C-alpha positions in Angstrom: 26.1 2.1 3.0 23.8 3.6 5.5 21.4 6.4 4.9 23.7 8.6 7.0 26.6 7.6 5.0 24.7 8.4 1.9 23.9 11.8 2.9 27.2 12.7 4.2 28.6 11.1 0.8 26.3 13.2 -1.3 27.0 16.4 0.9 30.6 16.2 1.1 31.7 14.9 -2.2 31.0 18.2 -3.9 33.8 20.4 -5.0 32.5 23.1 -2.9 32.6 21.0 0.2 34.1 23.6 2.7 31.9 26.4 1.5 28.8 23.9 1.4 29.6 23.0 5.1 29.9 26.5 6.2 26.5 27.3 4.6 24.9 24.6 6.4 26.1 25.8 9.6 25.0 29.3 8.7 21.4 28.2 8.1 20.9 25.8 11.1 19.6 28.6 13.3 17.2 29.8 10.6 16.0 26.1 9.8 15.5 25.1 13.5 13.6 28.2 14.3 11.3 27.4 11.4 10.4 24.0 13.2 9.4 25.8 16.4 7.7 28.9 14.8 4.0 29.8 16.0 1.4 27.7 14.6 -2.0 28.7 13.4 -4.4 26.0 14.9 -3.5 22.3 15.5 -1.2 20.8 13.0 -0.9 17.1 12.2 1.2 15.1 14.5 4.4 13.4 13.6 7.9 12.2 14.4 10.1 15.0 15.9 12.3 16.4 13.0 16.1 17.2 13.2 17.3 20.6 12.2 18.1 20.6 8.4 17.6 16.9 8.2 14.1 16.8 9.2 13.0 13.0 9.5 15.5 12.2 6.8 17.3 9.5 9.0 13.9 7.7 9.6 13.0 7.3 6.0 14.0 4.4 3.6 14.6 6.8 0.7 14.6 3.7 -1.8 11.1 2.7 -0.5 9.5 5.7 1.4 6.1 4.5 1.0 6.9 1.6 3.5 8.3 4.0 6.1 5.4 6.2 5.8 2.8 3.2 6.0 4.7 2.3 9.3 4.5 5.9 10.7 0.8 6.0 9.9 0.2 3.2 12.3 1.8 5.5 15.2 0.6 8.7 14.2 -2.7 8.1 12.5 -4.3 9.0 8.9 -3.1 12.5 9.0 0.4 13.3 10.0 3.7 15.2 9.2 6.9 14.3 8.2 10.0 16.5 7.1 11.6 15.7 4.0 14.8 17.7 5.0 13.3 21.2 5.5 10.3 20.5 3.5 7.2 19.9 5.5 4.9 17.2 4.2 1.5 16.0 5.2 1.0 12.5 4.6 -2.8 11.0 4.2 -3.3 7.5 4.8 -6.2 4.9 4.4 -9.0 5.0 1.8 -11.5 7.1 4.0 -9.0 9.9 4.4 -7.4 10.0 1.0 -11.0 10.1 -0.7 -12.0 12.8 1.7 -9.1 14.9 0.8 -9.0 14.3 -3.0 -12.8 14.0 -3.7 -14.6 15.7 -1.0 -11.9 18.5 -0.9 -10.7 18.4 -4.3 -10.1 21.9 -4.8 -8.3 22.5 -1.6 -5.9 19.6 -2.3 -5.9 19.8 -6.2 -2.6 21.7 -6.7 0.6 19.8 -7.8 3.8 19.9 -5.7 6.5 20.3 -8.4 9.7 18.9 -6.8 13.0 20.3 -8.1 13.9 17.2 -10.3 10.5 17.7 -12.2 10.7 21.3 -12.3 14.2 21.1 -13.9 12.5 18.7 -16.5 9.6 20.6 -17.6 9.7 24.1 -16.3 6.0 23.9 -15.3 5.0 23.3 -18.8 2.6 20.3 -19.8 0.2 18.4 -17.7 1.8 16.2 -15.0 4.0 19.0 -13.2 2.2 21.9 -13.8 -0.5 24.1 -12.1 -2.9 27.0 -12.9 -4.6 28.1 -16.0 -2.0 26.6 -18.1 -2.6 23.0 -16.5 -6.2 23.3 -16.7 -6.2 24.1 -20.4 -3.5 21.4 -21.3 -5.4 18.8 -19.3 -8.8 19.9 -20.9 -7.1 19.7 -24.4 -5.4 16.4 -23.8 -8.6 14.7 -22.3 -10.9 16.0 -25.2 -8.4 15.0 -27.7 -7.8 11.6 -26.3 -11.6 11.0 -26.5 -11.8 12.3 -30.1 -9.1 9.6 -31.1 -11.2 6.9 -29.5 -10.2 6.6 -25.8 -12.8 3.9 -24.7 -14.2 3.7 -28.2 -14.0 1.1 -31.0 -11.3 3.1 -32.8 -8.8 2.6 -29.8 -9.9 -0.9 -29.6 -8.6 -1.6 -33.1 -5.4 0.2 -32.5 -4.8 -2.0 -29.5 -5.9 -5.3 -31.4 -3.4 -4.3 -34.1 -0.6 -3.9 -31.5 -1.5 -7.1 -30.1 -0.6 -8.9 -33.2 2.8 -7.3 -33.1 3.1 -8.2 -29.6 2.2 -11.7 -30.0 4.7 -12.0 -32.9 7.6 -10.7 -30.6 6.9 -13.3 -28.1 6.7 -16.1 -30.5 10.1 -15.3 -31.7 11.5 -16.5 -28.4 10.1 -20.1 -29.2 9.3 -20.7 -25.4 12.7 -19.7 -24.3 13.1 -17.3 -21.2 13.1 -13.7 -22.1 12.7 -10.3 -20.3 9.1 -9.2 -20.2 10.2 -5.4 -20.2 11.1 -4.7 -23.7 7.9 -6.2 -25.3 5.6 -4.8 -22.8 6.8 -1.3 -23.1 7.1 -1.3 -26.9 3.4 -2.4 -27.2 2.1 0.0 -24.6 4.1 2.9 -26.0 2.9 2.4 -29.5 -0.7 2.9 -28.3 -0.1 6.3 -27.1 2.2 7.1 -29.7 -0.4 6.2 -32.4 -2.8 8.6 -30.6 -0.2 11.5 -30.3 1.6 11.3 -33.6 -1.0 9.5 -35.8 1.1 6.3 -36.4 2.9 3.6 -34.5 6.6 2.7 -34.8 8.3 -0.4 -35.8 9.8 -2.4 -32.7 13.3 -2.2 -34.2 13.2 1.5 -35.0 16.3 3.0 -33.3 14.7 6.3 -32.4 11.5 4.7 -30.9 13.8 2.3 -28.9 15.9 5.1 -27.5 12.8 7.1 -26.4 11.4 4.0 -24.7 14.7 3.4 -22.9 15.1 6.9 -21.8 11.7 7.4 -20.3 12.0 4.0 -18.3 15.5 5.1 -17.3 14.2 8.5 -16.1 11.3 7.0 -14.2 13.6 4.5 -12.5 16.4 7.1 -11.5 13.6 9.7 -10.3 12.8 7.3 -7.5 16.5 6.7 -6.4 17.9 7.8 -3.2 20.2 10.4 -4.7 17.4 12.2 -6.3 15.3 12.1 -3.3 18.3 14.0 -1.6 18.5 16.3 -4.5 14.8 17.2 -4.0 15.4 17.9 -0.3 18.5 20.0 -0.9 18.6 21.3 -4.4 21.1 23.9 -4.0 23.6 21.5 -2.3 23.2 18.5 -4.4 22.6 20.0 -7.8 25.7 18.3 -9.1 24.7 14.6 -8.5 25.1 12.3 -11.4 21.6 10.8 -11.5 20.3 14.4 -12.1 22.6 15.1 -14.9 21.7 11.7 -16.4 17.8 12.6 -16.1 18.5 16.2 -17.7 20.5 14.6 -20.6 17.8 11.9 -21.3 15.2 14.6 -21.3 17.3 16.8 -23.7 17.9 14.0 -26.1 14.0 13.1 -26.0 13.0 16.7 -26.5 15.3 16.8 -29.7 13.5 13.5 -30.9 10.0 14.9 -30.3 10.8 18.2 -31.8 12.0 16.4 -35.0 8.8 14.2 -35.1 6.6 17.4 -34.7 8.5 19.0 -37.4 7.8 16.3 -39.8 4.2 16.4 -38.9 4.2 20.2 -39.3 5.5 20.1 -42.9 2.7 17.9 -44.0 0.1 19.5 -41.7 -3.5 19.6 -43.2 -5.7 22.1 -41.2 -8.9 20.1 -42.0 -7.5 16.7 -41.1 -6.0 15.7 -37.5 -4.0 12.7 -37.6 -3.0 12.9 -34.0 -2.8 15.0 -30.9 0.1 17.0 -32.3 -1.8 17.9 -35.3 -4.7 19.2 -33.1 -2.4 21.0 -31.1 -0.7 22.5 -34.1 -3.9 23.5 -35.7 -4.9 25.2 -32.6 -1.9 27.0 -32.0 -2.0 28.5 -35.5 -5.6 29.6 -35.0 -4.8 31.4 -31.9 -1.7 33.0 -33.4 -3.9 34.3 -36.4 -6.2 35.7 -33.7 -3.5 37.3 -31.9 -4.7 35.6 -28.6 -2.6 37.1 -25.7 -0.8 34.8 -23.5 -1.9 31.8 -25.3 -1.3 28.4 -23.7 -0.8 26.8 -27.0 2.9 27.4 -27.3 5.9 25.3 -28.0 6.7 24.3 -24.3 3.3 23.0 -23.7 3.4 21.2 -26.8 6.6 19.4 -26.2 6.1 18.6 -22.5 2.5 17.6 -23.1 3.6 14.9 -25.7 6.4 13.6 -23.5 4.1 13.6 -20.3 1.6 11.5 -22.2 4.4 9.3 -23.9 6.1 8.6 -20.5 2.9 8.0 -18.6 1.2 6.1 -21.3 4.4 3.9 -21.6 5.6 3.3 -18.1 2.5 2.5 -15.8 0.5 0.2 -18.2 3.6 -1.7 -19.3 4.6 -2.1 -15.8 1.2 -3.3 -14.7 1.1 -5.7 -17.5 4.4 -7.2 -16.6 3.0 -7.6 -13.0 0.1 -9.5 -14.5 2.2 -12.0 -16.3 4.5 -12.4 -13.4 1.5 -13.2 -11.1 0.2 -15.7 -13.7 3.8 -17.5 -13.8 3.8 -17.3 -9.9 0.2 -18.6 -9.3 -0.5 -21.2 -12.1 -3.6 -22.3 -10.5 -5.1 -18.6 -11.2 -3.6 -19.0 -14.6 -5.5 -22.0 -15.0 -8.9 -20.5 -14.2 -8.1 -17.4 -16.5 -7.4 -19.6 -19.4 -10.4 -21.9 -18.7 -12.7 -18.8 -18.6 -11.2 -17.6 -21.9 -11.6 -20.9 -23.7 -15.0 -21.5 -22.4 -16.5 -17.9 -23.2 -14.3 -16.7 -26.1 -12.8 -19.8 -27.5 -10.1 -19.1 -30.3 -11.7 -15.9 -31.8 -10.1 -12.4 -31.0 -11.3 -11.2 -27.7 -13.2 -7.8 -27.8 -13.9 -5.1 -25.3 -17.4 -6.2 -25.2 -16.4 -9.6 -23.7 -15.3 -8.1 -20.4 -18.8 -8.3 -19.0 -18.9 -12.3 -19.8 -15.3 -12.7 -18.2 -15.7 -11.7 -14.5 -12.9 -13.9 -13.2 -10.4 -12.2 -15.6 -11.6 -8.9 -14.8 -11.2 -9.4 -11.3 -7.7 -10.9 -11.9 -6.7 -7.8 -13.8 -8.2 -5.5 -11.0 -6.2 -7.5 -8.4 -3.1 -7.2 -10.4 -3.5 -3.4 -10.4 -4.1 -3.3 -6.6 -1.2 -5.6 -5.6 1.0 -3.9 -8.2 0.6 -0.7 -6.4 2.3 1.1 -9.4 2.1 4.6 -7.8 2.5 4.1 -4.0 2.9 7.8 -3.2 1.0 9.0 -6.2 2.4 12.3 -7.5 2.7 14.8 -4.6 -0.2 17.3 -4.3 0.0 20.8 -2.7 -2.7 22.6 -0.8 -4.2 25.6 -2.8 -5.3 27.4 0.4 -5.5 27.1 4.1 -7.7 24.3 5.1 -8.7 22.5 8.4 -9.0 18.8 7.7 -10.1 16.3 10.2 -9.4 18.8 13.0 -5.9 19.6 11.7 -4.8 23.0 10.4 -2.9 22.6 6.9 -1.4 25.8 5.5 -1.7 26.8 2.0 1.3 25.8 -0.1 1.9 22.4 2.0 3.2 19.5 0.1 0.7 16.7 0.6 1.3 12.9 -0.3 -1.7 10.8 -0.8 -0.4 7.4 0.3 -2.1 5.2 -2.3 -0.4 2.0 -1.2 -2.2 2.4 2.1 -5.6 2.7 0.2 -4.7 -0.4 -2.0 -3.6 -2.4 1.0 -6.0 -0.9 3.7 -6.8 -3.7 6.2 -10.3 -2.2 6.7 -11.2 -2.3 3.1 -9.7 -5.6 1.9 -10.3 -9.2 3.3 -6.6 -10.4 2.6 -4.8 -7.1 1.8 -1.1 -8.9 1.5 -2.4 -11.7 -0.7 -3.1 -11.9 -4.6 -6.7 -12.8 -4.3 -9.2 -12.1 -7.2 -12.0 -12.9 -5.0 -11.7 -9.3 -3.7 -13.5 -8.2 -6.7 -16.1 -11.4 -7.0 -19.3 -11.9 -5.1 -20.5 -15.3 -3.7 -21.9 -16.1 -7.3 -18.7 -15.2 -9.0 -19.8 -12.1 -10.4 -17.6 -9.0 -10.7 -18.0 -6.2 -8.2 -16.5 -2.9 -8.0 -14.9 -1.7 -4.7 -14.7 1.9 -3.9 -11.1 1.5 -2.3 -9.7 0.6 -5.8 -7.9 3.7 -6.6 -4.6 3.0 -8.6 -5.4 6.0 -10.8 -5.7 8.3 -7.8 -8.8 10.4 -7.6 -10.2 13.9 -7.9 -8.7 16.7 -9.9 -5.4 14.9 -10.5 -6.9 11.4 -11.4 -5.0 9.8 -14.3 -6.5 11.3 -17.5 -5.5 8.2 -19.4 -7.6 5.7 -17.2 -10.0 4.7 -19.8 -7.3 4.0 -22.3 -5.2 2.1 -19.7 -8.1 -0.1 -18.7 -8.7 -1.0 -22.3 -5.2 -1.8 -22.9 -4.6 -4.1 -19.8 -7.7 -6.1 -20.8 -6.9 -6.7 -24.3 -3.2 -7.1 -24.0 -3.6 -9.5 -21.0 -6.3 -11.6 -22.7 -4.7 -11.7 -25.9 -1.4 -13.1 -24.4 -3.0 -15.5 -22.0 -5.2 -16.8 -25.0 -2.0 -17.6 -26.9 0.6 -18.5 -24.4 1.1 -20.3 -21.2 3.6 -18.2 -18.9 5.9 -20.0 -16.6 9.2 -19.7 -14.7 12.5 -20.2 -16.6 13.8 -23.9 -16.5 15.1 -24.8 -13.1 13.1 -21.9 -11.3 10.2 -22.7 -9.1 7.2 -20.7 -8.8 8.1 -19.9 -5.2 11.5 -18.5 -6.3 9.9 -15.8 -8.6 10.6 -12.6 -6.8 7.7 -10.4 -6.3 9.9 -7.5 -4.8 9.5 -4.4 -6.9 12.5 -2.7 -8.4 13.3 0.9 -7.1 11.8 3.8 -9.1 9.4 6.7 -9.2 6.7 4.0 -10.0 7.0 0.3 -9.1 7.9 -2.1 -11.9 8.8 -5.8 -11.2 12.3 -6.5 -10.5 14.3 -7.6 -13.6 13.2 -11.2 -14.4 12.6 -13.7 -17.1 9.6 -15.9 -18.1 8.6 -18.3 -20.6 5.8 -17.9 -23.1 4.9 -21.3 -24.3 2.4 -21.6 -27.1 -1.0 -22.9 -26.5 -1.9 -23.5 -30.1 
């Protein structure tokens, strides 16, 4: 089905077909005039939009980042597209994205909350919030994550404990093909769970399995074409199945989180914090006792801060780890060098974070995995907090801004072989690890991923632990060349469904 057919299907399958069509005709004049209204200053160029549809027919809604990269070649590093009637300014290339998000962090620092994410969170939590509530929740979460060991030995010990459970899960397959999604998601989810709730879950816990499944499903569906259409036309497409499924999943997850929080509340000790939830409940009680007006420590912010951390802490790290294992099976000569360095430097003992400085090739492989994986190609959209003239173009306050992170990670002016998996991007001539400024998988500026330190530690320890114990290969009868590197459709980019064999090296 073509994009136009998709649009027509979504538009005219509604029970209110006739009324919807009439409504469209009535607003055409208003919408078209908005495109030709007087402008203040020179606005970024872009393809000419159609009334109502904008540039919809030019966009690949399943992989919009690809279309936007192509458009940047024609219109430059700052350009305008219309997602339906929504004006969007796209920033492409390392220098432009850095200038906007870092040098003009305040002006480009607000979050654009699309209809589906507002439906889910109502402006609460961290990921899809703005203003003082967002500032306070981000500050609280960052402080609490650090208190519970992000970047410290206590977090390292939690990850190493989880490594043992993950290795055991892979050993149960006895070298036979298995889908990497479930073990990777369970392991990474348990790290954030232990920090949020104060304890991990067993992999066979039904509630835990359902929570992980729902968060992965929501992230996948949030990137689907029907949800893109809903975000463009929320009043016309609110009935679509994918939206209902996302909201049902969210409601069920909220019930589970509320039940877990209630259990922690019942055994709460105001002098001991077992995890982030305890810290929040204690702070909430203090503000209630002090009769703080308009406190941000309310139930809505607690529920959605927890679910934001659980979702982000599960999906992106697990997807990156899965990409890493897939690349190892795809490129066995690189896996050979990884395992040679591990054997030479570490031997059979447990890898620790301190070993990273002595494992430059592995560090480079992990960084190259993050670059090529391109987990968040569009980042999460930003919004201008005030009028700004940027690179000679006027951008109005409240304009949606998309930092095209895929154009940074694949910037031809920054990377020697941008479309090839090449760990040498992060190695000097002597084989020592080097940092690259255009390495920006966690975004940058005010909205940079607050769990960056934890994610880096997880990736290093999980990856080295697994490569120390197993050799990853394609299933029998499948060649390395046949392993598909096409990402699945989703809000973030996970590998397409596949199976690998984990053959024990011991």
